[in-house]
C-alpha positions in Angstrom: 65.4 77.0 89.3 66.3 74.4 86.7 69.5 73.8 84.7 70.1 72.8 81.1 72.3 69.8 80.2 75.4 71.9 80.3 74.3 73.2 83.8 73.9 76.8 82.7 71.7 79.1 84.8 68.8 80.5 82.6 68.8 84.0 81.0 71.7 86.5 81.2 69.7 89.7 81.1 70.6 91.0 84.5 74.2 89.8 84.3 74.7 91.5 81.0 72.7 94.6 82.0 74.9 95.0 85.1 78.0 94.7 82.9 76.6 97.2 80.5 75.8 99.6 83.3 79.3 99.4 84.6 80.8 100.0 81.2 78.5 103.0 80.6 79.1 104.5 84.0 82.9 104.3 83.8 83.9 104.1 80.2 87.5 105.0 80.9 88.1 102.7 83.9 86.3 99.6 82.8 86.6 96.6 80.6 84.6 96.5 77.4 81.1 95.1 77.8 81.1 91.4 77.0 79.9 90.2 73.6 76.6 88.4 73.2 77.2 84.8 74.4 75.8 81.6 72.9 72.7 80.3 74.5 74.5 77.4 76.2 76.9 79.8 78.0 74.6 82.4 79.4 73.9 83.0 83.1 70.3 83.5 84.0 69.1 85.8 86.8 65.4 85.2 87.8 65.3 86.8 91.3 64.6 83.5 93.0 68.2 83.0 94.1 69.4 86.5 95.0 72.8 85.5 96.5 73.8 83.0 93.8 72.4 85.3 91.1 74.2 88.4 92.3 77.4 86.5 92.6 76.9 85.3 89.0 76.5 88.9 87.7 79.6 90.0 89.7 81.7 87.1 88.4 80.7 87.8 84.8 82.1 91.3 85.1 85.3 90.1 86.8 85.9 87.5 84.1 85.4 89.9 81.2 87.7 92.6 82.7 91.0 93.3 81.1 92.5 94.0 84.5 92.3 92.5 88.0 89.1 93.5 89.7 86.6 92.1 92.2 83.0 93.1 92.1 80.2 93.3 94.6 76.7 93.3 93.0 73.8 95.4 94.2 72.1 92.4 95.7 75.2 91.5 97.5 75.4 95.0 99.0 72.0 94.5 100.6 72.5 90.9 101.6 74.1 91.3 105.0 73.6 94.0 107.6 75.9 96.2 105.6 74.9 99.8 106.1 77.9 101.4 104.6 80.3 100.7 101.7 83.2 99.7 104.0 81.3 96.9 105.6 79.8 95.7 102.3 83.2 95.4 100.5 84.8 93.7 103.5 83.3 90.4 102.1 85.5 90.6 99.0 88.9 88.9 98.7 91.8 90.9 100.0 89.7 93.6 101.7 90.3 94.4 105.3 88.6 97.2 107.3 89.3 99.4 110.3 86.4 100.2 112.6 85.5 103.1 114.7 82.9 102.6 117.5 82.3 99.2 116.0 81.4 100.6 112.6 83.5 99.8 109.5 85.3 103.0 108.4 88.5 102.6 106.4 89.4 100.0 103.7 92.8 98.4 103.3 93.4 96.4 100.1 95.6 93.3 100.4 97.0 94.4 103.7 98.4 97.8 102.4 98.0 101.1 104.3 94.5 102.5 104.0 95.7 105.7 102.4 96.8 103.6 99.4 93.1 103.0 98.6 91.3 105.7 96.6 87.5 106.3 96.4 85.5 107.1 93.3 81.9 107.6 92.3 81.3 106.3 88.7 84.9 106.5 87.9 85.6 110.0 89.3 88.1 110.2 92.1 86.6 111.8 95.2 88.6 113.3 98.1 87.1 112.2 101.4 86.1 114.9 103.8 89.0 113.8 106.0 91.5 114.0 103.1 93.4 111.2 101.4 92.4 108.7 104.1 89.2 107.8 102.4 86.4 107.3 104.9 83.8 104.8 103.6 81.4 104.9 106.6 80.0 108.2 105.3 78.8 106.4 102.1 75.6 104.4 102.6 75.5 101.2 100.5 71.9 102.1 99.5 73.2 104.4 96.7 75.3 101.6 95.0 74.3 99.4 92.1 77.7 97.8 92.2 81.1 98.3 93.9 84.1 97.5 91.8 87.4 97.1 93.6 90.4 97.4 91.2 93.6 96.0 92.6 95.8 96.3 89.5 96.2 100.0 88.5 95.9 101.0 84.9 97.0 104.2 83.2 93.5 105.7 83.2 93.5 105.7 87.0 94.9 108.6 89.1 98.6 108.1 90.1 97.7 108.3 93.8 95.9 104.9 93.4 98.6 102.6 94.9 97.0 99.5 96.2 93.7 99.9 94.4 90.5 101.8 93.9 87.0 101.3 95.3 84.6 102.5 92.6 80.9 103.0 93.7 78.7 102.6 90.7 75.4 104.4 91.1 72.1 103.2 89.7 70.8 104.2 86.3 67.2 104.0 85.0 68.6 102.0 82.1 69.4 99.2 84.6 65.7 98.5 84.6 63.1 97.8 81.9 60.7 100.6 82.7 59.1 102.0 85.9 61.0 100.7 88.9 60.4 101.1 92.6 62.6 99.6 95.2 62.3 100.4 99.0 63.4 99.2 102.4 62.2 100.0 105.9 63.5 98.5 109.1 64.0 99.0 112.8 66.8 97.6 115.0 68.0 97.0 118.5 71.5 97.5 120.0 72.0 95.2 122.9 74.5 97.4 124.8 72.6 100.2 126.4 69.2 99.1 125.0 69.4 101.5 122.0 67.4 101.7 118.8 68.3 101.7 115.1 66.2 102.9 112.1 66.7 102.6 108.4 64.9 103.2 105.2 65.6 103.7 101.5 63.7 104.3 98.3 64.7 104.2 94.6 62.3 105.3 91.8 63.2 105.3 88.2 61.6 105.3 84.7 62.4 105.5 81.0 60.7 107.7 78.5 60.8 108.0 74.7 62.4 111.2 73.4 62.1 111.3 69.6 64.3 108.5 68.3 66.0 108.3 71.6 65.3 107.7 75.2 65.6 109.4 78.6 66.1 107.7 81.9 65.4 109.4 85.2 66.3 108.0 88.6 66.0 109.4 92.1 66.9 107.8 95.4 67.2 108.5 99.0 68.3 106.6 102.2 68.4 107.1 105.9 70.0 105.2 108.7 70.2 106.0 112.4 72.1 104.1 115.1 71.8 105.0 118.7 74.5 103.3 120.9 76.7 103.4 123.9 80.2 102.0 124.2 82.4 100.5 126.9 85.8 102.1 126.9 89.0 102.5 128.8 92.4 103.9 127.8 95.8 103.9 129.3 98.8 106.1 128.3 102.1 104.4 129.0 105.5 106.0 129.4 109.0 105.5 130.6 109.6 107.6 133.8 112.9 109.5 133.9 113.1 109.4 137.7 112.7 105.7 137.7 116.4 104.7 137.9 116.2 101.6 140.2 117.5 98.3 138.9 115.2 96.8 136.1 114.0 100.2 135.0 115.1 99.5 131.4 112.0 97.4 130.8 109.5 99.2 133.0 106.7 101.4 131.5 104.2 103.1 133.8 100.6 104.3 133.3 100.9 108.1 133.0 97.2 108.2 133.1 94.2 105.9 132.9 90.8 106.9 131.9 87.3 105.9 130.9 85.6 107.4 127.9 81.9 106.7 128.2 80.0 107.4 125.0 76.4 108.1 124.2 76.1 108.3 120.5 73.6 108.9 117.7 75.0 108.3 114.3 73.1 109.0 111.1 73.6 108.6 107.3 71.5 110.5 104.8 71.8 110.3 101.1 70.0 111.8 98.2 70.9 111.1 94.6 69.5 111.8 91.2 70.5 110.8 87.7 69.3 111.9 84.2 70.5 109.8 81.2 69.8 110.8 77.7 70.4 108.6 74.7 69.4 110.6 71.6 70.5 107.6 69.5 72.5 104.5 69.8 75.8 106.4 69.3 75.5 109.1 71.9 74.8 109.2 75.6 74.8 112.1 78.0 74.5 111.7 81.7 74.0 114.1 84.6 74.5 112.7 88.1 74.4 114.1 91.6 75.0 112.4 94.9 74.8 114.0 98.3 75.6 112.0 101.3 76.2 113.1 104.9 77.4 111.2 108.0 76.5 112.8 111.3 77.9 111.8 114.7 76.3 113.4 117.8 78.5 112.3 120.6 78.2 112.9 124.3 81.3 111.7 126.1 81.9 111.5 129.8 85.6 111.2 130.3 87.2 110.5 133.7 91.0 110.8 133.6 93.1 109.7 136.5 96.3 111.7 136.3 98.7 109.1 137.8 101.9 111.0 137.2 100.8 114.0 139.0 103.7 114.9 141.5 106.0 112.6 139.5 108.9 114.9 140.6 108.5 113.7 144.2 110.1 110.4 143.1 113.7 109.8 143.9 116.1 109.3 141.0 118.4 107.1 143.0 119.9 104.1 141.1 120.3 102.0 144.3 118.3 98.8 144.8 115.5 99.1 147.4 113.0 96.8 149.2 109.9 96.2 147.1 107.5 95.3 150.0 104.2 97.1 150.1 104.3 100.4 152.0 100.9 102.0 152.6 102.3 105.3 153.9 104.8 106.5 151.4 106.5 109.9 151.2 105.7 110.0 147.4 102.4 109.6 145.6 103.7 106.1 144.8 103.7 106.7 141.0 106.5 104.7 139.4 107.9 103.9 142.9 109.0 100.3 143.1 110.3 100.9 146.6 106.7 100.8 148.0 105.8 97.6 146.2 104.2 99.2 143.1 104.7 97.6 139.7 103.7 99.0 136.3 100.7 96.6 136.3 99.5 96.8 139.9 99.8 99.2 142.9 98.4 102.3 144.6 98.9 106.0 144.0 97.9 108.5 146.7 96.1 111.8 146.3 96.0 112.1 142.5 94.2 114.6 140.2 91.0 113.7 138.4 90.7 115.5 135.1 87.0 115.2 134.1 85.8 116.1 130.6 82.1 116.5 129.7 82.2 116.8 125.9 79.3 117.2 123.5 80.3 117.0 119.8 78.4 117.4 116.6 80.5 115.9 113.8 79.3 116.2 110.2 81.0 114.7 107.1 79.4 115.3 103.7 80.2 114.7 100.1 78.3 116.5 97.3 79.5 115.3 93.9 78.0 116.4 90.5 79.0 115.1 87.1 78.1 115.8 83.5 79.4 113.2 81.2 79.1 112.4 77.5 80.1 109.4 75.4 80.0 109.6 71.6 80.6 107.0 68.8 81.7 108.8 65.6 82.0 105.6 63.6 85.0 103.7 62.1 86.1 102.9 65.6 86.4 106.5 66.9 84.9 107.3 70.3 85.1 110.3 72.6 84.3 110.4 76.3 84.3 113.7 78.2 83.2 114.8 81.6 83.2 117.7 84.1 82.8 117.2 87.8 82.5 119.4 90.9 82.7 117.9 94.3 82.5 119.6 97.7 83.5 117.6 100.8 83.1 119.0 104.3 84.4 117.8 107.6 82.7 119.6 110.5 84.7 118.8 113.6 82.9 121.2 115.9 82.5 120.8 119.6 79.2 122.1 120.9 80.7 122.4 124.4 83.4 120.8 126.6 83.4 121.4 130.3 86.5 120.5 132.3 86.4 119.7 136.0 89.7 119.3 137.8 90.6 118.2 141.3 91.9 120.9 143.7 95.6 121.1 144.6 94.9 120.1 148.2 95.9 116.4 148.1 93.6 115.3 150.9 90.6 116.4 148.7 91.8 114.1 145.9 91.3 110.3 145.6 93.7 107.5 146.3 93.5 105.0 143.5 94.4 101.2 143.6 95.0 100.1 140.0 95.3 96.6 138.5 96.2 96.2 134.8 97.3 92.6 135.0 94.2 91.6 132.9 94.7 93.5 129.6 90.9 93.5 129.1 90.1 95.2 132.4 90.7 98.6 134.0 88.8 98.7 137.3 90.3 101.4 139.5 89.3 101.3 143.2 88.8 104.7 144.8 89.6 105.7 148.4 89.8 109.0 150.3 93.3 110.3 150.9 94.3 110.9 154.5 97.2 113.1 155.4 99.3 111.8 158.3 101.4 113.7 160.8 104.2 114.3 158.3 103.1 116.8 155.7 104.5 114.7 152.9 103.0 111.3 154.0 99.6 110.1 152.9 97.6 106.9 153.2 94.3 105.5 151.8 91.2 106.2 153.8 87.6 104.9 153.3 86.5 103.3 150.1 84.5 105.5 147.8 82.0 104.2 145.2 80.5 107.4 143.7 83.4 109.3 142.0 81.4 112.5 141.8 81.5 112.9 145.5 85.1 114.1 145.2 85.5 117.8 144.8 86.1 118.8 141.2 85.5 122.5 140.5 84.8 123.7 137.0 88.0 124.8 135.3 86.8 125.8 131.8 84.1 125.7 129.2 85.3 125.4 125.6 83.4 125.7 122.3 85.0 124.9 119.0 83.8 125.8 115.5 86.0 123.8 113.0 85.0 123.1 109.4 87.4 121.7 106.7 86.1 122.3 103.2 87.5 120.7 100.1 86.4 122.0 96.7 87.5 119.8 93.8 87.1 120.4 90.0 87.8 117.7 87.4 87.8 117.9 83.6 88.6 114.9 81.5 88.7 114.0 77.8 89.4 110.6 76.4 89.7 109.8 72.7 89.7 106.1 71.7 90.1 104.2 68.5 89.1 100.6 67.7 91.4 99.1 65.1 93.5 96.2 64.1 97.1 96.0 65.3 99.7 93.2 65.3 97.0 90.7 64.5 94.7 91.7 67.3 91.5 93.7 67.8 93.0 96.7 69.4 91.7 99.8 71.3 94.0 102.8 71.8 93.1 105.5 74.2 94.6 109.0 74.7 93.4 110.9 77.7 93.8 114.2 79.4 92.6 115.2 82.9 92.9 118.3 85.1 92.1 118.2 88.8 92.2 121.1 91.2 91.5 120.5 94.9 91.5 123.3 97.4 91.2 122.5 101.1 90.5 125.4 103.5 90.4 124.8 107.2 88.6 127.3 109.4 88.9 126.8 113.2 87.7 129.2 115.9 87.6 128.6 119.6 85.8 130.2 122.6 87.1 129.3 126.1 85.7 130.5 129.4 88.0 130.1 132.5 86.9 132.6 135.2 84.2 132.6 137.8 82.9 135.9 136.4 82.5 134.4 132.9 80.7 131.4 134.3 78.3 133.7 136.2 77.6 135.6 133.0 76.1 132.5 131.4 74.6 131.1 134.7 76.9 128.0 134.7 77.3 126.5 138.2 80.8 125.3 139.1 79.2 122.4 141.0 79.0 119.3 138.8 75.8 118.0 140.6 73.9 120.9 139.0 75.2 119.9 135.6 74.5 116.2 135.7 71.8 113.5 135.6 70.9 111.0 138.2 71.0 108.1 135.7 72.5 104.6 135.9 75.5 103.5 133.8 74.2 102.3 130.4 77.2 100.1 129.6 78.4 96.7 130.9 82.1 97.4 131.7 83.1 96.8 135.3 83.9 100.4 136.4 85.0 100.2 140.0 83.0 103.3 140.6 79.7 105.0 139.8 79.3 108.4 138.1 76.7 110.8 136.8 76.2 111.5 133.1 76.4 115.2 132.2 73.1 116.8 131.0 73.4 117.3 127.2 70.5 119.8 127.2 72.2 122.0 129.8 75.4 121.8 127.8 73.6 123.2 124.8 71.9 125.9 127.0 75.2 127.1 128.4 77.0 126.9 125.0 74.3 129.0 123.4 74.6 131.6 126.2 78.4 131.6 125.8 78.0 132.4 122.0 75.7 135.3 122.8 78.0 136.9 125.4 81.5 136.2 124.2 83.6 136.2 121.0 85.4 133.4 119.3 89.2 133.6 118.5 90.8 131.9 115.5 93.1 129.0 116.2 95.7 130.2 113.8 98.1 127.3 114.2 95.4 125.0 112.7 94.1 127.3 109.9 95.4 126.8 106.4 94.6 126.9 102.7 96.2 124.2 100.6 95.6 123.9 96.8 96.7 121.0 94.7 96.6 121.0 90.9 97.2 117.9 88.8 97.8 118.0 85.1 97.6 114.4 83.8 97.9 112.7 80.4 97.9 109.0 79.6 98.2 106.8 76.6 97.2 103.1 76.7 96.4 100.3 74.4 94.4 97.1 74.7 95.2 94.3 72.3 92.7 91.4 72.3 93.5 88.0 70.9 91.8 84.6 70.9 94.0 83.7 73.8 93.4 86.8 75.9 94.5 90.4 76.0 97.4 92.8 76.7 96.9 96.2 78.3 99.7 98.6 78.6 100.5 102.3 78.8 101.8 105.1 80.9 100.3 108.0 82.8 102.2 111.2 83.4 101.2 113.7 86.1 102.5 117.1 86.9 101.5 118.1 90.4 101.6 121.7 91.7 101.0 122.5 95.4 100.4 125.8 97.0 99.9 126.3 100.7 99.1 129.4 102.8 99.2 129.4 106.6 100.5 131.2 109.6 103.9 130.5 111.1 104.7 131.2 114.8 108.5 131.5 115.3 109.2 132.1 119.0 106.2 134.4 119.3 106.7 136.2 116.0 103.7 135.4 113.7 103.3 135.9 110.0 101.7 134.5 106.9 103.8 131.9 105.0 103.2 130.8 101.4 104.9 127.6 100.2 104.9 126.1 96.7 106.2 122.9 95.3 105.8 120.9 92.1 106.9 117.6 90.6 106.3 115.5 87.5 105.9 111.7 87.8 105.4 108.9 85.3 103.4 105.8 86.1 103.8 102.9 83.6 101.8 99.7 83.8 101.4 96.5 81.8 98.7 93.8 82.2 98.6 90.4 80.5 95.4 88.3 80.6 95.8 84.7 79.2 92.9 82.3 78.7 94.3 78.9 79.7 90.8 77.5 78.8 87.4 78.9 78.3 86.8 79.0 82.1 90.4 79.5 83.3 92.5 82.7 83.2 96.0 83.7 84.1 96.7 87.4 84.9 100.1 89.0 85.1 100.6 92.7 85.7 103.1 95.4 86.5 101.9 98.7 87.9 103.1 101.8 89.7 101.7 104.6 91.8 102.6 107.3 94.3 100.9 108.1 97.6 101.1 111.8 98.3 101.1 113.3 101.8 97.7 114.5 103.1 96.8 118.1 102.9 97.2 118.8 106.6 100.7 117.3 106.4 101.9 119.6 103.6 100.5 122.8 105.0 103.1 125.4 105.7 102.0 126.0 109.3 105.0 125.9 111.6 105.4 126.6 115.3 108.8 127.1 116.9 109.2 126.8 120.7 112.6 128.0 121.8 112.1 127.1 125.4 111.5 123.4 124.6 113.7 123.5 121.4 110.8 122.0 119.4 109.4 122.7 115.9 106.0 121.3 114.7 104.0 121.8 111.6 103.6 120.7 108.0 106.2 119.8 105.5 105.4 121.2 102.0 108.6 119.7 100.6 107.9 116.1 101.5 108.2 113.6 98.6 105.5 111.2 97.6 105.7 107.6 98.6 106.4 105.6 95.4 105.3 102.0 94.9 106.0 99.5 92.1 104.1 96.3 92.0 103.8 92.9 90.3 100.7 90.7 90.4 100.2 87.1 89.2 96.8 85.5 89.5 95.0 82.3 88.4 91.2 82.4 88.1 88.9 79.5 87.5 85.3 80.3 86.7 83.8 76.9 87.6 80.9 75.8 85.3 78.0 76.3 85.6 78.7 78.8 88.4 81.5 79.2 90.8 84.9 80.8 91.3 88.3 79.7 92.5 91.2 82.1 92.6 94.8 82.1 93.8 97.3 85.0 93.4 100.6 86.4 94.4 101.5 90.1 94.7 104.6 92.2 95.4 105.2 95.9 95.8 108.4 97.7 96.3 108.1 100.9 98.3 110.4 104.0 98.2 110.5 107.1 100.4 108.0 105.8 102.9 106.0 108.5 104.6 106.3 108.7 108.4 104.8 111.0 110.9 107.8 111.2 113.3 110.0 113.2 115.6 113.5 113.9 114.4 116.2 116.5 114.4 115.1 119.5 112.1 118.4 119.4 110.3 118.0 122.8 108.4 118.9 126.4 109.0 115.7 127.7 107.3 114.2 128.8 110.6 117.4 130.3 112.1 116.9 133.9 113.2 118.0 136.4 115.9 121.3 134.6 116.3 119.5 131.4 117.3 120.5 128.1 115.6 117.4 125.9 115.4 118.8 123.3 113.1 119.1 120.9 116.0 115.6 121.3 117.4 113.2 118.4 117.5 110.8 118.5 114.5 107.4 116.7 114.7 105.7 116.2 111.4 105.6 114.2 108.2 108.9 113.1 106.6 110.3 110.6 104.1 111.9 107.5 105.5 113.6 104.5 104.0 112.5 101.9 101.5 110.8 98.6 101.8 108.4 96.1 100.3 105.1 94.2 100.8 104.3 90.8 99.3 101.8 88.0 99.9 99.2 85.9 98.4 95.4 85.6 98.3 93.0 82.7 97.6 89.2 82.7 97.2 86.4 80.4 96.4 82.7 80.7 95.7 80.7 77.5 95.2 77.2 76.3 95.4 75.7 72.8 95.5 72.8 73.2 93.2 74.5 72.2 89.9 75.6 68.8 91.3 72.7 67.7 93.4 71.1 65.6 90.7 74.4 64.1 89.5 75.4 62.8 93.0 71.9 61.8 94.0 71.1 64.4 96.6 67.6 65.6 97.3 66.5 68.8 95.6 66.3 70.9 98.8 70.0 70.5 99.4 70.8 72.5 96.3 70.3 75.7 98.2 73.6 75.4 100.0 76.6 77.5 99.0 79.9 78.7 100.4 82.2 81.6 99.9 85.7 82.0 101.4 88.8 84.1 100.9 92.1 84.5 102.6 94.9 87.0 102.2 98.4 86.8 103.6 100.9 89.6 103.5 104.4 90.3 104.7 105.6 94.0 104.8 108.9 95.5 105.8 110.3 99.0 105.6 113.4 100.6 107.0 112.5 103.2 109.6 115.4 105.8 109.7 117.5 106.6 112.7 116.0 109.0 115.2 118.5 111.5 116.6 118.4 113.5 119.8 118.8 117.3 119.6 122.5 116.9 120.6 123.1 114.7 117.5 123.4 111.4 119.3 121.2 108.4 118.3 117.9 108.1 120.2 116.6 105.1 118.2 118.7 103.5 115.5 117.4 102.5 112.1 115.3 99.4 112.3 113.1 97.2 110.2 109.3 97.6 110.8 106.0 96.7 109.3 103.9 99.1 107.2 101.2 100.6 109.3 97.7 99.2 108.9 99.0 95.8 107.6 97.7 92.5 109.0 99.5 89.3 108.3 96.2 87.4 107.7 92.8 88.5 106.6 90.0 86.0 105.8 86.3 85.7 105.3 84.2 82.5 105.7 80.6 82.5 104.6 77.9 79.8 104.2 74.4 80.4 102.8 71.2 78.5 102.0 68.6 79.8 99.7 65.7 77.9 98.2 61.9 78.3 98.0 62.1 82.0 98.7 64.1 81.6 101.8 67.6 83.1 102.0 70.0 82.5 105.0 73.6 83.6 105.3 76.2 83.4 108.1 79.4 85.3 107.5 82.6 85.4 109.6 85.5 87.7 109.0 88.8 88.2 110.8 92.0 90.1 110.4 95.1 89.5 112.5 97.1 92.1 114.6 98.2 95.2 112.7 100.6 98.0 113.3 99.0 101.4 114.3 102.0 103.6 114.9 105.7 103.8 115.5 107.7 104.8 118.6 110.2 107.5 117.9 111.7 108.0 121.4 112.8 105.9 124.4 110.2 107.7 126.5 107.5 106.1 124.3 106.2 102.7 125.4 107.0 101.1 122.1 105.2 100.6 118.8 101.4 100.4 119.0 99.2 97.7 117.5 95.5 96.8 117.1 94.8 93.3 118.3 93.2 90.8 116.0 89.6 91.8 115.1 86.8 89.5 114.1 83.0 89.7 113.5 80.2 87.2 112.9 77.0 88.3 111.2 73.8 86.5 110.2 71.2 87.5 107.7 67.8 86.0 106.8 65.2 87.0 104.3 62.0 85.5 102.9 60.3 86.4 99.7 56.6 86.5 100.5 55.9 87.4 96.9 58.3 88.3 94.1 57.7 92.0 95.0 57.7 91.8 98.8 60.1 90.3 101.3 60.9 90.4 105.0 64.4 90.4 106.5 66.2 89.9 109.7 69.9 90.8 110.4 72.1 90.1 113.4 75.5 91.9 113.6 78.6 91.5 115.8 77.3 88.3 117.3 80.7 87.4 118.9 80.7 90.8 120.7 84.5 90.8 120.8 86.3 94.0 121.9 88.6 96.2 119.9 91.9 96.6 121.7 95.0 98.7 120.9 98.2 98.1 122.8 101.9 99.0 123.1 104.6 96.5 122.4 107.9 97.8 124.0 109.8 94.8 123.0 110.5 95.9 119.4 111.7 99.3 120.5 114.0 98.0 123.3 115.5 95.3 121.0 116.3 98.0 118.4 118.1 100.0 121.0 120.3 97.1 122.1 118.4 96.0 125.2 116.7 92.7 124.3 113.4 91.9 125.9 110.5 89.6 124.8 107.7 91.4 123.0 104.4 91.6 124.9 100.9 92.8 124.3 99.9 93.3 127.9 100.2 97.1 127.8 96.6 98.0 126.7 96.2 101.5 125.3 92.6 101.4 124.3 89.7 98.9 124.9 86.2 99.2 123.4 83.2 97.0 123.3 80.0 97.8 121.4 77.5 95.0 121.8 75.4 92.9 119.5 72.9 94.5 117.1 69.7 93.2 115.6 67.4 94.6 112.9 64.3 93.5 111.0 62.1 95.0 108.3 60.6 94.7 104.8 61.8 95.3 101.2 59.7 96.0 98.2 60.7 95.7 94.6 58.4 96.5 91.6 
């Protein structure tokens, strides 16, 4: 590639085409398409430098936008081993991700909670199959032409967009000159468990003359399959009521410890089609359909060591006692410091093994269909209209789950020596349990390696059919007028939108628990008849061997159970929630020589209706709850051109995060025996946020990018899932006052804020090699880096006991899902058809959940997470290339832990915070893939 005297990259066709496609696909959400540039200012895309060229196309869109956006171009989506949209966008500034089983799933923008981020296809907001927590692992990156992340909310965006929106721009035939074919095929290898991966995609499009106009047709499909195993252990910590010995105030014990050993097959399918008709230069009509489905076939062998079994045997004496090791205790040893046990190391005698053999078949799908038209009536008048129907399904079904439990005879149960001193290890050692002369005294016998030699009779076989279906309808009309106003070229828009979303949850269960039922379907109660003689596929030090359950036999017995027995509805989880949003907005864009001003307001009237069953002390009945509210969301954005290549952006915006559908359902269950109430809260208020952003952007000539920005959001009525006193007489009946019962559900808390800064840089050496006397081959080097810091704080309200006394006083906490630091570092080289890239990303510790009671082991966190990926490709010809990807090269684990220090300090007992109380540990292994791409 060569450069002109002004170091401009040749030809801007792809850059401008990408921008035009964006403007066409999302006319209400986007900036105006850039005007034709002078020859000396254009950016050329030739296909020889895919990373640099895709960055150039993306930066062009960012620069021309009237609001704060970051853009991932189509070539960037395919550059790294980024199978889904979450992983792909994680390369952008201010984007953090949360993973599941090592795969990127949720997106957090600038450190904010993930439910503040909305998802859209071509500008149409889409409800994720899970609900408002948008899952991005169900969306393959293969369907995207571009991904536009909007961080500053404008009036034409839905009010529930708080921290930003991730807009997936699908391909159009008008992105290409004529007939276009693009394909990919590859195979991969997962190091842990010696598993295989497969992927493939195909895009075909063409353009046809239709009278004076033109029709564009595009179809695409993609497939990805990942087979994998995971290393996993989990620990559930608690404060033990009987543990009253000195020092008990800072002791938390492992109620249970377990291994969840997964064998997984995950797949993504997508099929999309698009028909664009341009009868003339003033009119465009587009019909778009996208179907994508994520499947997760999961076989999980779960061994749970029930450490607190027989907890009641423990003395509740407050006297000090010797703490020397006693191998023949009168208790099981759980939470017993008097026999030398500590929370992190000790022995428990004769405990229960709860074994679970679970086969799941999760399915999450999105089927979205849009008919859209854009019309130019002359004299500056334009109309955009659309209709959309989207159906999202979350199938949470369990093919079968067999439960095997130890018998009540303690001598038939294991004795377990535990050691949690290393937070990255959980290696229980097993022994037989020997009863001594005294009937309440036991000791450890012989060491046992094979855990399945212990007696564990079959207790139950459970099948679950659970499907959540969300049907959404959207109608939108936008009228705009280009005119002159206050000395500017102005565009005024008036828009109306109606959304109706109905989520219906249908859940039915079948459970067999008797020997007669097991005999009916031919299911043996002996685990050996249900399992495989197969070696452990993972690498975690287990401390014991086990046998995987046979998935084919599970399917066989599950099918037999369906034929012979009937399912029963799980009424406590079944609901029908409908949300209607009537929205209108008015906004204006004033463009001057020095920049632009965008301002306006959006008003939304939201109506909710929920139908579900309530169970009040055994009395069941259908409950219907309705609620409505009207909210206004003003915003103002200033874009000032400090120079031709430097911009300053200042914005004010607002939004409201509404509680998820399952949280506002009217299901309620009252348990008088335990004085507890659980269920949804239809009356919960939305979480309001008001934000200010200030950003400096430098578009370095001829190509590059430097950015620095500050952001602040004020948050009101923070949404918490918590336990608290019910505080209402709405459920009082039969002379029973339930106002003081403990309620578990969603509620509004206090206020707070989140603020921080982000910086980013994208630079390449090519433009300066000649000036500083470097050889030509060095021009292939480039770097990209971004860093985000945020600081969040909200007031968590006081938690009261049922008697009205304080359980946990009000305290300052972080927003969930927020990391203090998020950063990406990337280096690449591309020259002579060779393209290499190494990318590192890291996010610091983030809050996962709050503790609401002193029996909890404190707030929970995810430890810092990082990943290193490598990608290589070589263009054999301009139409054919080979590639190699390596993922998760550091192979670091994901670890969640409790931090009791914060909770104890809040209650007046100071103690240093610690992260040694591991709750969950997972490791997934490195992955490698190779294949070919074609492009015609």
